C-alpha positions in Angstrom: 29.1 -7.9 -81.9 30.5 -8.0 -78.3 33.4 -6.1 -77.5 36.4 -8.1 -75.7 38.3 -5.9 -73.2 40.0 -7.7 -70.4 43.6 -8.3 -69.6 45.1 -11.8 -70.5 44.7 -14.5 -67.9 45.9 -18.0 -67.7 45.2 -20.6 -64.9 47.2 -23.6 -63.9 46.3 -26.1 -61.2 49.9 -27.1 -60.0 48.5 -29.4 -57.6 47.3 -31.8 -60.4 49.0 -31.3 -63.7 47.0 -33.8 -65.4 44.1 -31.2 -65.7 43.9 -29.0 -68.7 45.3 -25.4 -68.0 43.0 -22.6 -69.7 43.6 -18.9 -70.6 42.5 -16.3 -72.9 43.6 -12.8 -74.2 42.7 -10.2 -76.7 44.9 -10.0 -79.8 45.4 -6.7 -82.2 46.7 -8.3 -85.4 45.6 -11.1 -87.9 49.0 -12.8 -87.3 49.2 -14.3 -83.8 52.5 -15.5 -82.3 52.5 -17.7 -79.2 55.5 -18.4 -76.7 54.9 -21.3 -74.4 56.2 -20.9 -70.9 57.5 -24.5 -70.4 58.8 -26.0 -67.0 60.3 -29.3 -66.5 60.2 -30.8 -63.1 63.8 -30.8 -62.5 65.7 -27.8 -64.1 62.8 -25.4 -64.2 62.1 -23.1 -67.2 62.6 -24.2 -70.7 63.5 -21.1 -72.7 64.0 -21.1 -76.5 64.4 -23.7 -78.9 68.0 -24.6 -78.1 67.1 -25.4 -74.5 63.8 -27.5 -75.6 66.1 -29.7 -77.8 68.6 -30.1 -75.2 66.1 -30.9 -72.4 66.0 -34.7 -71.3 62.6 -34.3 -70.1 60.4 -32.3 -72.5 60.2 -34.4 -75.8 57.9 -32.4 -78.1 54.9 -30.1 -78.5 51.9 -30.8 -80.5 49.1 -28.2 -81.6 45.3 -28.4 -82.3 43.3 -25.3 -83.7 40.0 -24.9 -81.7 36.6 -23.2 -82.4 35.8 -20.5 -79.9 33.5 -23.0 -78.2 36.2 -25.3 -77.5 35.7 -28.1 -80.4 38.7 -29.0 -82.6 38.6 -27.4 -85.7 41.9 -28.8 -87.0 43.6 -31.6 -85.2 47.4 -31.9 -85.3 48.0 -28.4 -86.8 51.6 -29.1 -85.4 52.9 -32.5 -84.5 56.3 -33.6 -83.0 57.2 -29.8 -82.7 60.4 -29.2 -80.9 60.1 -25.4 -80.2 58.2 -23.4 -77.6 57.3 -20.6 -79.9 55.0 -20.9 -82.8 53.1 -18.4 -85.3 49.4 -18.9 -86.7 49.4 -16.3 -89.7 46.4 -14.9 -91.3 47.0 -17.4 -94.1 47.0 -20.3 -91.8 43.5 -18.9 -90.2 42.0 -18.9 -93.6 43.1 -22.5 -94.4 41.8 -23.8 -91.2 38.3 -21.8 -91.0 37.8 -21.0 -94.7 37.7 -17.4 -94.1 39.4 -15.3 -91.5 38.2 -15.9 -88.0 39.2 -13.4 -85.2 38.0 -15.6 -82.4 39.5 -18.9 -82.0 41.7 -21.1 -79.7 44.6 -23.3 -79.6 45.3 -26.6 -77.5 49.0 -27.2 -77.0 50.0 -30.5 -75.7 53.5 -30.9 -74.2 55.1 -34.4 -74.1 57.4 -35.2 -71.2 59.2 -38.3 -70.5 56.5 -39.8 -68.1 53.2 -37.7 -69.1 51.7 -35.2 -71.3 50.4 -31.9 -70.2 47.5 -30.2 -72.0 46.8 -26.3 -72.1 44.0 -24.3 -74.0 44.3 -20.7 -74.9 41.5 -18.5 -76.5 42.2 -15.6 -78.6 39.5 -12.8 -79.0 39.5 -9.8 -81.2 37.6 -6.6 -81.8 36.4 -4.7 -84.8 35.5 -0.8 -84.7 32.1 0.0 -83.1 30.7 3.6 -83.5 28.8 5.1 -80.2 28.0 8.3 -82.1 28.4 10.5 -85.2 28.1 14.3 -85.5 27.9 16.0 -88.9 28.0 19.7 -89.6 26.8 20.9 -93.0 25.2 24.1 -94.5 22.2 23.8 -92.3 23.8 23.4 -89.0 25.3 20.6 -86.7 23.3 17.5 -85.7 24.3 14.1 -84.2 23.1 10.5 -84.3 23.3 7.9 -81.5 22.7 4.7 -84.0 22.7 4.0 -87.8 19.6 5.5 -89.5 18.5 7.3 -86.3 16.8 10.7 -86.3 18.8 13.9 -86.1 19.4 15.6 -82.9 20.0 19.1 -83.2 23.1 20.7 -81.7 23.4 24.1 -83.1 21.9 25.9 -86.1 25.3 27.4 -87.3 25.8 26.1 -90.7 28.9 26.3 -92.9 29.6 26.2 -96.7 32.6 24.9 -98.6 33.2 22.0 -96.2 31.3 19.3 -94.3 32.8 18.3 -90.7 32.2 14.9 -89.2 33.1 13.7 -85.9 33.1 9.9 -85.1 33.0 8.4 -81.6 33.8 4.8 -80.9 32.8 2.5 -78.2 36.3 0.8 -78.2 38.8 1.0 -75.6 42.0 2.0 -77.5 44.1 -0.7 -75.6 42.1 -3.6 -77.1 41.5 -2.4 -80.7 43.8 -1.8 -83.6 42.0 0.9 -86.0 42.8 0.8 -89.7 40.9 3.4 -91.8 37.4 5.1 -92.3 35.5 5.3 -95.6 32.6 7.5 -96.4 30.1 6.8 -99.2 27.2 8.7 -100.4 23.7 7.9 -102.1 20.6 9.8 -102.7 18.6 7.3 -100.6 19.3 5.7 -97.2 19.1 2.1 -98.5 20.8 2.6 -101.9 24.3 1.9 -100.6 23.3 -1.8 -99.7 22.7 -2.2 -103.6 25.8 -0.4 -104.9 28.6 -2.7 -106.5 32.0 -1.6 -106.0 31.1 1.9 -104.9 33.7 4.7 -104.6 34.1 6.5 -101.3 33.8 10.2 -101.3 36.3 10.3 -98.3 39.1 8.0 -97.1 41.6 8.4 -94.4 43.7 6.4 -92.1 42.5 6.3 -88.4 44.8 7.0 -85.4 44.1 4.9 -82.1 42.1 7.7 -80.8 38.2 7.0 -79.8 37.1 10.5 -81.0 38.3 11.7 -84.4 37.2 14.5 -86.6 37.5 15.2 -90.5 36.5 17.4 -93.3 35.0 16.6 -96.6 35.8 19.6 -99.0 34.3 21.0 -102.1 34.1 18.7 -105.2 33.6 15.5 -103.2 29.7 15.8 -102.6 27.2 17.4 -105.1 26.3 21.0 -104.3 23.1 21.8 -102.6 21.8 18.4 -103.0 20.7 16.3 -100.0 22.6 13.0 -99.5 22.8 10.3 -97.2 26.3 9.4 -95.8 27.5 5.9 -95.1 30.4 5.4 -92.6 32.3 2.3 -92.9 35.1 1.6 -90.0 37.7 -0.9 -90.7 40.1 -2.4 -88.2 43.1 -4.6 -88.3 40.8 -7.6 -87.7 37.9 -6.8 -89.8 35.1 -4.5 -90.7 32.9 -2.8 -88.1 28.9 -2.2 -88.6 28.2 0.4 -91.2 26.3 3.6 -89.9 24.0 5.4 -92.4 23.2 9.0 -91.4 21.2 12.0 -93.1 20.1 13.5 -95.2 22.8 16.3 -95.3 23.3 19.1 -97.8 26.6 20.3 -98.9 27.0 23.8 -100.0 30.0 25.4 -101.8 31.5 28.7 -100.8 29.5 31.4 -102.6 31.3 33.6 -105.0 31.8 37.4 -104.4 28.4 39.2 -105.2 30.1 42.6 -106.3 33.9 42.1 -106.8 34.5 45.6 -108.1 34.0 49.1 -106.4 32.9 51.8 -108.6 33.0 54.6 -106.0 34.5 55.4 -102.8 33.0 57.9 -100.4 34.6 59.6 -97.4 32.7 57.5 -95.0 33.9 54.2 -96.6 37.6 55.2 -96.0 37.6 57.5 -93.0 38.2 55.0 -90.7 41.2 53.5 -92.6 43.0 56.9 -93.2 42.2 57.9 -89.7 40.9 61.4 -90.7 37.9 63.0 -92.6 39.0 64.0 -96.2 38.2 67.6 -97.3 36.3 68.4 -100.3 35.4 71.7 -101.9 32.3 70.4 -103.4 31.0 67.5 -101.3 32.1 65.3 -98.4 32.4 62.4 -101.0 35.8 62.2 -102.9 37.2 60.0 -105.7 40.2 57.7 -105.1 41.9 60.2 -107.5 41.2 63.2 -105.3 42.3 61.0 -102.2 45.6 60.0 -103.9 46.1 63.6 -105.0 46.7 64.4 -101.3 49.4 61.8 -101.2 49.8 58.2 -102.6 52.0 56.8 -99.6 50.3 55.4 -96.3 51.4 53.2 -93.6 47.7 52.5 -93.0 45.7 49.4 -94.1 43.5 49.9 -97.3 40.4 47.6 -97.6 38.7 47.5 -101.0 36.5 45.2 -102.7 38.2 45.8 -106.2 41.4 48.1 -106.5 43.0 48.8 -109.8 46.5 50.2 -109.5 48.8 51.7 -112.0 52.4 52.7 -111.0 51.6 53.4 -107.5 53.5 51.5 -104.6 51.8 50.5 -101.5 53.8 50.0 -98.6 51.1 49.3 -95.8 48.8 46.5 -95.7 46.2 46.0 -98.6 43.1 44.1 -97.6 41.1 42.9 -100.6 37.8 41.1 -100.6 38.0 40.5 -104.4 40.6 40.0 -107.1 43.7 42.2 -107.9 43.3 42.6 -111.7 46.4 43.9 -113.5 46.5 45.3 -117.1 50.3 45.2 -117.5 53.4 43.4 -116.0 52.9 43.4 -112.1 55.5 43.1 -109.4 54.7 42.4 -105.8 57.4 43.2 -103.3 60.9 45.0 -103.8 64.1 43.3 -104.4 65.8 42.2 -101.3 62.6 42.1 -99.3 60.7 39.1 -98.0 57.2 38.4 -99.6 54.7 36.9 -97.3 51.4 35.4 -98.4 49.0 34.6 -95.6 45.8 32.8 -95.7 44.0 29.7 -94.4 44.1 28.5 -98.2 46.4 29.8 -100.7 46.2 28.9 -104.5 48.6 30.0 -107.2 46.8 30.1 -110.4 47.8 30.6 -114.0 45.9 31.8 -117.2 47.5 32.8 -120.5 44.8 35.5 -121.1 42.0 37.3 -119.5 39.4 34.9 -121.4 41.0 31.7 -120.1 39.8 30.0 -117.0 42.7 30.1 -114.4 44.0 26.9 -113.5 45.6 26.2 -110.0 49.1 24.7 -109.9 50.1 25.1 -106.5 47.9 25.0 -103.2 48.7 25.4 -99.5 45.8 24.3 -97.4 45.0 24.5 -93.7 46.8 21.3 -92.7 50.0 23.1 -94.1 50.2 20.6 -97.0 51.8 21.8 -100.3 50.0 20.3 -103.3 51.3 20.7 -106.9 48.5 20.2 -109.4 49.2 18.8 -112.9 45.9 20.1 -114.8 45.2 21.5 -118.1 48.5 23.0 -119.8 50.7 21.9 -116.7 51.5 18.5 -118.3 55.3 19.0 -117.4 54.6 19.1 -113.7 57.6 20.7 -111.5 60.7 21.6 -113.4 64.0 22.1 -111.8 67.0 23.5 -114.2 70.0 21.4 -114.8 72.5 21.7 -111.9 70.1 23.2 -109.5 69.5 22.0 -106.0 66.4 21.4 -103.8 67.3 21.6 -100.2 65.4 19.7 -97.6 66.9 20.7 -94.2 70.6 19.4 -94.4 69.8 17.2 -97.4 70.1 18.1 -101.0 68.5 16.8 -104.1 70.3 18.0 -107.4 69.3 17.7 -111.0 72.3 16.6 -113.2 74.4 19.6 -114.4 74.0 18.2 -118.0 70.5 19.1 -119.3 70.8 16.2 -121.7 70.9 13.8 -118.7 67.8 12.7 -116.5 69.8 11.4 -113.4 69.2 12.8 -110.0 72.0 13.1 -107.3 71.2 12.8 -103.4 73.1 14.5 -100.7 72.1 13.0 -97.5 73.5 11.4 -94.5 71.0 8.5 -94.9 67.4 8.1 -96.7 64.4 6.5 -95.1 61.1 6.3 -96.9 58.0 5.7 -94.7 54.5 4.5 -95.5 51.4 6.8 -94.7 50.7 10.3 -95.4 52.8 12.1 -92.7 56.2 11.3 -90.8 55.2 14.0 -88.0 56.3 12.5 -84.9 52.9 13.9 -83.2 50.9 11.8 -86.0 49.5 8.2 -85.0 51.0 7.2 -88.3 54.6 8.0 -87.1 54.6 4.6 -85.3 54.6 3.0 -88.7 57.6 5.0 -89.9 61.0 3.6 -90.6 64.1 5.1 -88.7 67.7 5.8 -89.4 70.2 6.9 -86.8 73.5 6.5 -88.8 75.6 7.6 -91.8 75.2 6.8 -95.3 72.4 4.3 -94.9 68.9 3.9 -96.6 65.6 2.2 -95.8 63.6 2.2 -98.9 59.9 0.6 -98.1 58.1 -1.0 -95.4 57.4 -0.2 -91.8 58.8 0.1 -88.4 62.4 -0.8 -89.9 65.4 0.6 -88.2 69.1 1.1 -88.9 71.9 2.2 -86.3 74.8 1.0 -88.4 76.8 2.9 -91.0 76.7 2.0 -94.9 73.5 -0.3 -94.4 70.4 -1.0 -96.3 66.9 -2.3 -95.5 65.0 -2.6 -98.6 61.3 -3.6 -97.4 59.5 -5.6 -94.8 58.4 -4.7 -91.2 60.4 -4.4 -87.9 63.7 -5.2 -89.4 66.7 -4.1 -87.4 70.5 -3.4 -88.2 72.2 -2.3 -84.9 75.4 -2.6 -83.1 77.6 -1.4 -80.3 79.0 1.7 -82.0 82.7 1.9 -80.8 85.4 3.6 -82.6 88.2 1.6 -80.6 86.6 -1.7 -81.4 84.9 -1.8 -84.8 84.5 -5.6 -84.9 81.2 -5.1 -83.0 79.8 -2.4 -85.3 76.9 -3.3 -87.6 78.3 -1.5 -90.8 77.9 -2.5 -94.4 74.9 -4.8 -93.6 71.9 -5.6 -95.7 68.4 -6.8 -95.0 66.2 -7.4 -98.1 62.5 -7.8 -96.7 60.7 -10.2 -94.2 59.7 -9.3 -90.6 61.7 -9.4 -87.3 65.0 -10.1 -89.0 68.0 -8.6 -87.2 71.7 -8.1 -87.8 73.5 -7.0 -84.5 77.3 -6.5 -83.8 78.1 -7.8 -87.3 79.6 -6.3 -90.4 79.2 -7.1 -94.1 76.4 -9.5 -93.3 73.0 -10.0 -95.1 69.6 -11.3 -94.5 67.6 -11.6 -97.7 64.2 -12.2 -96.0 62.0 -14.5 -93.9 60.8 -14.1 -90.3 62.9 -13.8 -87.2 66.2 -14.5 -88.6 69.2 -13.3 -86.6 72.9 -12.6 -87.2 74.8 -11.4 -84.1 78.0 -11.3 -82.0 80.6 -10.7 -84.9 79.0 -13.1 -87.2 80.9 -11.1 -89.9 80.7 -11.7 -93.6 77.7 -14.1 -93.0 74.5 -14.8 -94.9 70.8 -16.1 -94.1 68.7 -16.6 -97.3 65.4 -16.6 -95.6 63.2 -19.1 -93.6 62.1 -18.7 -90.1 63.8 -18.4 -86.8 67.4 -18.9 -88.0 70.5 -17.7 -86.0 73.9 -17.2 -86.6 75.9 -16.2 -83.5 79.5 -15.6 -83.3 80.0 -17.4 -86.4 81.7 -15.4 -89.2 81.8 -16.4 -92.8 78.9 -18.7 -92.5 75.8 -19.2 -94.4 72.2 -20.4 -93.6 70.3 -21.0 -96.9 66.9 -20.9 -95.3 64.7 -23.6 -93.6 63.4 -23.5 -90.0 64.9 -22.9 -86.6 68.9 -23.5 -87.5 71.2 -22.3 -84.8 74.9 -22.2 -85.3 77.3 -20.8 -82.5 81.0 -20.3 -82.3 81.7 -21.7 -85.9 83.5 -20.2 -88.8 82.9 -20.7 -92.5 80.0 -23.4 -92.2 77.1 -23.7 -94.6 73.6 -24.9 -93.5 70.9 -26.0 -95.8 68.0 -27.4 -94.4 66.0 -27.2 -91.0 66.4 -27.8 -87.3 70.0 -28.0 -87.6 71.9 -27.0 -84.2 75.6 -26.6 -84.2 76.8 -25.4 -80.7 80.3 -27.1 -80.5 83.4 -25.4 -82.2 83.5 -27.3 -85.4 84.4 -25.2 -88.5 84.3 -25.6 -92.3 81.5 -28.0 -92.5 78.4 -28.1 -94.9 75.4 -29.7 -93.5 72.6 -30.8 -95.9 69.2 -31.7 -94.1 65.7 -32.4 -94.6 62.6 -30.5 -93.1 61.9 -33.1 -90.3 61.9 -31.7 -86.7 64.5 -33.9 -85.0 68.0 -33.6 -83.5 70.5 -32.6 -86.1 74.1 -32.0 -84.8 77.5 -31.7 -86.7 80.1 -33.4 -84.9 83.4 -32.7 -87.0 85.1 -30.1 -88.9 85.5 -29.8 -92.7 82.9 -32.2 -93.2 80.0 -32.8 -95.5 76.9 -33.9 -93.5 73.9 -35.4 -95.5 70.9 -35.9 -93.1 67.8 -36.9 -95.2 65.3 -39.3 -93.5 64.4 -40.7 -96.9 68.1 -41.4 -97.8 70.1 -40.0 -100.8 69.1 -40.7 -104.3 71.6 -40.0 -107.2 69.4 -39.5 -110.0 72.0 -39.0 -112.7 75.8 -39.7 -113.2 78.2 -41.5 -111.1 79.3 -41.4 -107.4 83.1 -41.1 -107.6 84.8 -41.6 -104.2 88.9 -41.1 -104.0 89.2 -42.1 -100.4 87.6 -44.8 -98.2 84.0 -45.3 -97.5 83.2 -45.7 -93.9 79.7 -46.9 -93.0 78.0 -46.6 -89.4 75.0 -48.8 -90.1 74.4 -52.4 -89.0 76.2 -53.4 -92.2 79.6 -51.9 -92.6 81.5 -51.9 -96.0 85.0 -52.5 -94.9 86.7 -53.5 -98.3 85.8 -54.0 -102.0 86.1 -57.4 -103.5 85.9 -58.6 -107.3 82.7 -60.8 -107.8 83.3 -64.0 -110.1 80.3 -66.1 -111.0 80.4 -68.9 -113.6 84.1 -68.3 -114.2 83.4 -64.6 -115.3 84.4 -61.5 -113.3 81.7 -58.6 -113.1 82.9 -55.5 -114.8 82.6 -52.0 -113.1 79.2 -51.4 -114.7 77.5 -54.8 -114.4 75.2 -55.9 -111.6 75.1 -59.3 -109.9 71.6 -60.8 -110.4 70.2 -63.9 -109.0 67.6 -65.4 -111.4 64.4 -67.4 -110.5 66.6 -70.6 -110.2 67.2 -73.4 -112.7 65.3 -76.8 -112.7 64.4 -77.8 -109.0 66.5 -74.8 -107.7 64.7 -72.1 -105.4 66.1 -68.8 -104.9 64.8 -66.6 -102.1 65.8 -63.4 -100.6 65.0 -61.8 -97.3 66.6 -58.9 -95.6 69.4 -58.8 -98.1 70.5 -62.5 -97.7 70.0 -64.6 -100.7 69.2 -68.3 -100.2 69.9 -71.0 -103.0 68.4 -74.4 -102.2 66.9 -77.5 -104.0 63.4 -76.9 -104.6 61.9 -80.0 -102.4 58.4 -79.5 -104.1 59.5 -81.5 -107.2 61.7 -84.6 -108.1 64.7 -84.4 -110.1 64.1 -86.1 -113.4 66.4 -88.8 -114.3 67.9 -86.9 -117.4 69.1 -84.0 -115.0 71.3 -86.4 -112.9 74.8 -86.6 -114.3 77.1 -89.7 -114.2 78.9 -89.3 -110.9 82.2 -91.1 -109.9 82.2 -93.6 -107.5 83.8 -91.4 -105.0 80.9 -88.8 -105.4 78.2 -91.2 -104.4 79.2 -92.0 -100.8 76.6 -90.1 -98.5 73.3 -88.5 -98.3 69.9 -89.6 -99.5 67.8 -89.9 -102.6 64.2 -88.3 -102.3 61.5 -90.0 -104.6 64.2 -91.6 -106.8 65.2 -95.1 -107.5 68.5 -96.7 -109.0 67.8 -98.9 -111.8 69.4 -102.4 -111.7 71.3 -101.7 -115.0 72.8 -98.5 -113.4 74.3 -100.3 -110.5 77.9 -101.6 -111.0 78.9 -104.2 -108.3 82.1 -103.9 -106.6 82.9 -107.4 -106.1 86.1 -107.4 -104.3 84.6 -105.1 -101.6 81.6 -107.3 -100.4 81.9 -110.1 -98.0 78.8 -111.7 -96.8 78.2 -114.7 -94.5 75.3 -116.9 -95.0 73.3 -115.7 -91.9 73.4 -112.1 -93.1 71.6 -112.9 -96.5 69.3 -115.8 -95.4 66.4 -113.7 -95.0 66.9 -111.8 -98.1 67.2 -114.8 -100.4 64.5 -117.0 -98.6 66.8 -120.0 -98.1 70.1 -120.7 -96.3 72.9 -120.4 -98.9 75.5 -123.0 -99.3 78.9 -121.9 -98.5 80.2 -123.3 -101.8 77.6 -121.2 -103.9 78.9 -117.7 -103.0 81.5 -117.0 -105.3 82.7 -113.8 -104.3 82.0 -111.0 -101.6 81.5 -107.3 -102.0 82.1 -104.6 -99.4 79.3 -102.1 -98.5 79.8 -98.4 -98.3 77.2 -96.1 -97.1 77.6 -92.2 -96.0 81.4 -92.6 -96.8 81.9 -95.5 -94.4 82.7 -99.1 -95.3 80.7 -101.8 -93.3 82.9 -103.8 -91.0 82.7 -107.6 -91.0 80.4 -107.6 -87.8 78.2 -104.7 -88.9 74.8 -104.9 -90.5 73.5 -102.5 -93.3 70.4 -100.8 -91.9 68.3 -98.1 -93.7 67.2 -95.2 -91.6 64.9 -92.7 -92.4 66.1 -88.9 -92.4 64.2 -85.8 -92.5 61.5 -85.9 -95.3 62.6 -89.4 -96.3 60.3 -92.6 -96.2 61.9 -96.0 -96.5 59.7 -99.1 -97.1 60.5 -102.7 -97.9 58.5 -105.2 -99.8 59.5 -108.6 -100.9 63.2 -107.7 -100.1 63.0 -104.4 -102.0 63.8 -101.2 -100.4 62.1 -98.1 -101.7 63.6 -94.8 -100.5 61.2 -91.7 -101.3 60.1 -88.4 -100.2 56.6 -88.9 -98.1 53.7 -87.6 -99.7 53.0 -85.4 -96.5 54.6 -82.3 -95.2 56.2 -81.2 -92.1 56.0 -78.0 -90.1 59.3 -76.6 -91.2 58.1 -77.0 -94.9 54.9 -74.8 -94.4 55.0 -71.2 -94.1 51.1 -70.6 -94.1 47.9 -72.6 -93.9 44.9 -71.5 -96.0 41.4 -72.8 -96.1 39.9 -72.8 -99.6 36.8 -74.3 -101.3 37.5 -76.5 -104.2 36.5 -73.7 -106.5 38.9 -71.2 -105.0 41.8 -73.6 -105.1 41.1 -74.3 -108.8 41.5 -70.6 -109.4 44.8 -70.2 -108.2 48.4 -71.2 -108.5 49.4 -73.3 -105.5 52.3 -72.1 -103.5 54.7 -74.9 -102.7 55.1 -73.6 -99.0 51.4 -73.2 -98.5 49.2 -75.8 -96.9 45.9 -75.7 -98.3 42.8 -77.2 -96.5 40.0 -77.9 -99.1 36.6 -77.9 -97.6 33.1 -77.3 -98.3 31.6 -73.7 -97.4 29.0 -75.4 -95.1 31.7 -77.0 -92.9 33.5 -75.5 -90.1 36.9 -77.0 -90.5 39.5 -75.2 -88.5 42.0 -72.7 -90.2 45.3 -72.1 -88.6 47.1 -69.0 -89.6 50.4 -67.4 -88.1 50.2 -64.4 -85.8 52.9 -62.0 -84.9 53.4 -59.1 -82.6 55.9 -56.1 -83.5 56.8 -52.9 -81.6 58.6 -51.1 -84.4 58.4 -50.3 -88.1 57.8 -53.8 -89.9 57.4 -54.8 -93.4 55.1 -57.9 -93.9 56.4 -60.9 -95.5 54.6 -63.9 -97.5 54.7 -65.9 -94.2 52.8 -63.4 -92.1 48.9 -63.4 -91.8 47.8 -61.4 -88.7 50.3 -58.5 -87.4 49.6 -57.1 -83.9 51.3 -53.5 -83.4 52.2 -52.7 -79.8 54.8 -49.9 -80.3 54.7 -46.9 -77.7 55.1 -44.3 -80.6 53.9 -44.1 -84.2 54.7 -47.1 -86.2 54.8 -47.7 -90.0 53.7 -51.1 -91.4 54.6 -52.0 -95.0 52.7 -54.3 -97.2 54.7 -56.5 -99.5 54.1 -56.1 -103.3 50.5 -56.6 -104.3 51.6 -58.0 -107.7 53.7 -60.8 -106.1 51.2 -61.6 -103.7 47.9 -62.1 -105.5 45.1 -63.4 -103.2 47.0 -62.9 -100.1 45.2 -61.7 -96.9 46.8 -59.7 -94.0 45.2 -58.4 -90.8 46.7 -55.5 -89.0 45.4 -54.5 -85.6 46.5 -51.6 -83.5 46.7 -52.6 -79.7 48.6 -49.6 -78.4 47.8 -45.8 -78.1 50.1 -44.8 -80.9 49.1 -44.2 -84.7 49.7 -47.1 -87.1 50.6 -45.9 -90.8 50.1 -48.8 -93.4 51.6 -48.4 -97.0 52.5 -50.6 -99.9 55.6 -51.3 -101.7 53.9 -52.1 -104.9 50.1 -51.1 -105.4 47.8 -48.8 -103.6 45.3 -49.3 -100.7 41.8 -48.8 -102.0 43.5 -46.7 -104.6 45.2 -44.3 -102.2 48.8 -44.3 -100.9 48.3 -45.1 -97.4 45.8 -45.5 -94.6 46.3 -44.8 -90.7 44.7 -46.7 -87.8 44.6 -43.9 -84.9 42.6 -45.9 -82.1 43.6 -48.6 -79.9 42.1 -52.0 -80.7 41.2 -50.9 -84.2 42.0 -53.4 -87.0 42.1 -53.5 -90.9 41.9 -56.5 -93.2 43.5 -56.2 -96.8 43.6 -58.5 -99.8 45.6 -58.4 -103.0 43.8 -58.7 -106.5 47.2 -58.9 -108.2 47.6 -55.3 -108.8 46.5 -53.3 -105.6 45.4 -54.0 -102.0 41.6 -53.6 -101.1 40.2 -53.3 -97.6 37.7 -56.3 -97.1 
């Protein structure tokens, strides 16, 4: 696997910004955060979310995830994003690639008012890579230059009781983040590959050094058995190649061959005493003979085994074996310091000489004190009631009441850190928590810091509570604050404030008594007594007692006391009044249960404004508070239609009025208008004799002869359309709209023509006779009945729309020509059975198609992304189907 070790680079051709800019770099962690450097053509740099939202030239950012070869792996990972900072977490990476992939790219597209600019950046990561391993066991020291390579002798000096390994990495520490090293053992070089969930014989965290050594102590490996060692290196981005080396033989420290001395000669102790003892018999003396000369010495005594009664040793006593006592034994005098020296010190306990001693306290070469809980030591460490354990200037005290189990801590602050050490010289110290204040606590997590008094961070990473500590101006101190968890959260210069969790949330500039519940990138600046419940990139500045619930809300004006409830859509959301409830949801407000009671006035800012409330009376009845005004489908020959909230009630021109539905009308009522497809029977006409005056010339043609003046007994007036004909006027019948007048043998017929006009037709459909017989004809549709073999023309309406549009039953083909993404909504599939609609995208934006009632190919919606792509759908009475 290649190593990527290079400084980040990014290339922009400023002479041609239409070209794609490219760059690459090496990342160290699985979570990657990207900050885009955006420049507009007028005002220069765009720094931060607030400036991007306010910038008139930069519209939004979209992001694709790329494979390392530049192909698109996940298109539109972010769309219409209004921030120049974004993160790709380990969780995101796994969702995109299926498993964590350390090498990948991103494609960022910044939309300006006049064009788009595209940049690609590729992230590379490294895992640990061994260059060599050296091992020292009981036979000597050997090295390896690769996995399963032969041993190369370094020296023949072996060791017992410990096995020492030194690993060397190829990696440059600037381009790798080490995690830990685990060592496994097996009796065969290939046995490790077939093991299931093996247990390591050794595991430790790695520093970021390229050469590291460690010891495996007694008990981890079998004594005097040849084993192969398998070294597994882990980095923050994954596991490196496993190296197998060996075989190696671990050998425990041997016990003393002869721990007891039965006789001491003059030669044995001459050097220790500094003189040659005198003996009357031989040069050799017993220890009793030596002690008879005096039992006090400032010299050291070296002995294999030494039995001491009531004697006192005031000098050094060097022993190669055990000190065996037969009675109560004291080491040291009262008032004197007792020192135990050794590379390893164990304190053991045995109830009697026959019992195997058990270690209860150990001090090893790394200066670590270990309390063992073995055998009879089930109670662990016991501290009497009321007693203290002092740790530097801090004190841990057991409660003075022995019946209570409480513990008291006396410390300026308490900070718990991860890892095995908090030594500042250790590589693990970089992960430690830090407190620089009074009466504060950090309980868990890494890299958390507190600089304010009486404050707490529970967990998380890289959270900070800090402030300008000033005794004269306590308003800028960060005291009495709380951060629950999360990462990168800050409380700065604010008191009595809390951030429960989330990422990159911030309370600062005297935002006292304020609260952020969670989310990402939320900011309270100079806004005391305020709340952000969560969400993404909310920003409130210089406001007091405001509450925010939602995302992308920006309050930069001095308005106080408002509550803003919003959705998660990334668009401009700005409060513009104090002490006001703002409800900002793209999908509207839906009150599921209960009434909406308003004591004051309702002001509407849309195209339809409700200025007053009126009572509604229909059919002589006034609607009650809980009643709804409903328009039915219409009575006989009445058609009720609705479009855009407008209700139209009209006579249904597709049917004639039956005679039984025409009431008896007063004469004054029948004075204008026309009658379609109806005749007035002779018996139904009452002659108004006094109103009619006719001259012989006016009725000669109608009678067929010239009447005699003496025959006309009376004259009647003629009224039409509310006007009475004058003596010189002629009654003439004129055809109106959709009225046909014919005359035969003096009989005038007024009827609705059998044909239709263009204003009566909403759509024209070509059908075969079989297709027509299978449907219920619509009165507003003109049907052409033709055989399948003919090519009779079909005329269908076509319409072009530029914004979101809901198709009506008068449409057939809809062309979408909007600059941005457009939503097209189909009418009800249930109410428009057999209807066919064509939708065609003639622009570069996406077209989203959905239905009000019914699915599209049994899915909720479909999207036309490409220009000049089209789709045709038809209803089966329940759903829409693509045909």
